[in-house]
N, C-alpha and C positions, 0 to 999 in steps of 0.2 A: 504493499499500500504506500510506502514511502515514495517509491518511484512515481506512482500515479499522482499523488498529492503534489510532488515536486513539478510534475508536467503542467498541472493545472495552475500552480502559483506562477511558473515561468511564462506561461502563455497569457496570463491575465494582464490587462492594461489599467483597469480601475479596481484597486484593491482596498477593501475596508477591513480593518483589523480590530477585533474586540479583545482587550486584555484584562486579566484579573490578577489576583494575588500570586497565583502560580508562576507568573513571569517574573516577579520580584524576589521570590524566595531564594533563588539561586545567588542573589546579590546579598543575602543574609538578612533580608527584611521579613520579619515573621508575618504569617497569615493570621491576622488578629481574630478571624472568625473560625479558624480550624480548631480541632479539638485540643491542639497544643498551643494555640494562640492566647494572647493576653486577655481576650474578651472573657474567657472562661474562668479567670481568676476572681472576678468580681461582678456579680450580676447587676450592679448598679452603674456600670460604666456607660450604658446607653443614656441613663439619666444625666450623668455628669457631662457627657459629651453632647448635650442638646442645647439648642438656642435658648430654651427656657432657663436652663441653669446659667448659661453665660450671662444673661441679663439679670438673673437672681443674685449671683455671687461671682462677678467677673474675676476677682483676685483668686479665689479658690478654683474656679474654673481653670485658669492659666496654670496654676500649680499641678492639677491633675492632668491637664492636656499635655504638658511637657513631659510628664512622667510616662503617661500611657503610650504616647507615640515616640518615646525615647528621642526627644529632639536633639539632644547633645550628640547623638550617634548619627544623625541624618547625613551629615556632610562626609561621613566615612563610607557610605554606600556608593557603589559604582555600578554602571550598566554591565550586564552579563551578555553571554553569547546570543540569547534570544533578542534582547534589545538591539544588538548590533546587526542580527539577521534582518530585523524589521527595517532598520535603516538602510541596509544594503539592497533591499527590494526596490528602493527608489531609483536604482540605476536604470539606464535606457529610457529616461523621461517617463517612467510609469507614474501614475497618480496613486500614491499610497497615503491613506488616512488612518490614523490610529485613534480609537475610542477607547479610553481606559478607565477602569474603575480605580486605578492605583493613584495615590495621592503623593507618591515620592518624587515625582519629576524626572525619573530616570530615562523615559523615552526622549524627552527633550535634551537631557544631557548626552544621550547617545547620538544625538544629531538628527533625529526624525523631524521632518519639516512641518508636518501637519499633525498636531496632537490636540485632540479634544479631551480635556480632563473632566470627565463626566461627574466626578465627586469632588472636584476642586483640587487644591495643592496644599501641602504642608509648607511649601517654600516661600509663601507670601502671607501677609495679614493686611487688613484694610481697616480704616476708621469707619465705623457704622454711621457716622454722622456727616462728615464731609468727604468721605470716599478716598482720601489719600492712601496710597499703597506703600507697604514696607516690606523689605526683604527679610529672609530668615535670620540673617547675621544681626540685623537691627533689633529683631524681636528677641533674640537670645541675650542681649546686653543687659537686660533688666528682668526682674521677676515677673512684673506686670507691665507690659508695654502700653504706652499711651501715645496718642497722637500729638505731635509737636505743634500742630496748628490749632487745635481746638480742645485738647486735653482729654478726649474721650478714650476709654479703654479700647484697644484694637481687638478686632474679631478676626480669627483665622480664615483664610480663604478656602480651607477644607470645608466640605459640606457636613454640617452638624445635623444631628437628629432633630427633626422639626423644620429644617430649611426646605425651601422649595427647589425641586429639580428644574434647572434652567437650560440644561444642555440637550434635552431629549429631541426637541424638534430638529436641531442641527445634526444630531446623530442619525435621525431618520432620513434627513436629506442626503447625508453621506452614503448611507446604505442603498438608497434608491438609485444612485448613480453607479453602484459597483457591479462588476461582472464576476467578482469573487469575494466572499466573506469568509475570513479566517479568524476563528475564535480560539484563543489560547489561554489556559491557566485560569479558568473561572468555572465555578460550580453552577453558574447561571441561576443562583438562588435569590439575588436581591432584585426587587422590583423598584422602578420600571425598566432597569438596565436589561433584565432577562426577557423583556418583550421584544427587544431589537431583532433577534434572529428570526421571529415570526415574519417580519417584513421581508427579509431576504427569501424566506421559505416560499412566500407567495409570489415571488418574481421568477418568471420562467427562465430568464437567461442569466441567473446568478447561481454560481456554484458555491455550495457551503461546506466548510470544513471545520470540524472541532477536534482540538487536541487538548486533552485534560488527563490528569493522572487517575481519575476515577470516573465512573459513570455519572451522568446528570439526568434529571427528568425531562431535559430538552434534547436528548440525543436523536430522537425521531425526527427532528427539524433539519438534519444535516444529511448531505450526500455521502460524506466521508467522516467517519469517527475513529479517533485513535485514543485508547486509554493507555498512556505511556508517560514516562518521565519526560517532561518537556524539553529539557536540555538534550537528552539522548535522541528524542524524535527530531528536533531541529538539526542536530548534527547529521542524522541519516538523510534527511531531506536535502540539506545543503550538498551532500556528496552525490546526490542524484540530479542536481540542477546544472 
């Protein structure tokens, strides 16, 4: 199957790629929703990482936010061979768009030109009042970052529980133009991100491929499904391209 998938990827001109936590785990970033992830350590984390809690107690929110997402370690993470493979697909003037659930910024760091961060990013924060944006380095200098212009406590640009999804329409537009949808490293559990493959499934001229280390309840939507370690699968696919 590696050879068949490689052929489809090589011949595609408009590629949409959906990525989840499995793409970043090879870079050392834990899957927060897996059985071994940080979310299982404290059932209150979804409450603490919510918009409601941010506005209720912004100082304690920032303390927990930095601990949960291990903010001090974020700069130590580097793109892995999967990120690099996605970047390399842009060769020959092909249109490659990445729609990622990941908030680590590694797709952009790897050099991918078109990255839609569906759940936002850990690498920036913004003032909820005036909109001024701040980098991760600026946010890490103090325990509770505040806006230099208006003094309001900054809010991370990562999507918190209770925030509205704003990227879904753009993601659908990308998939509508694609002749190949490649989904990697996601269980397709989180809504509405997991609704995106349905759109490609309904399109006659879109080939759909899923590579994940375990089955999902969306496997039936795809033309080709591989349950395999992602790094190993991509290595095999590259050898056949």
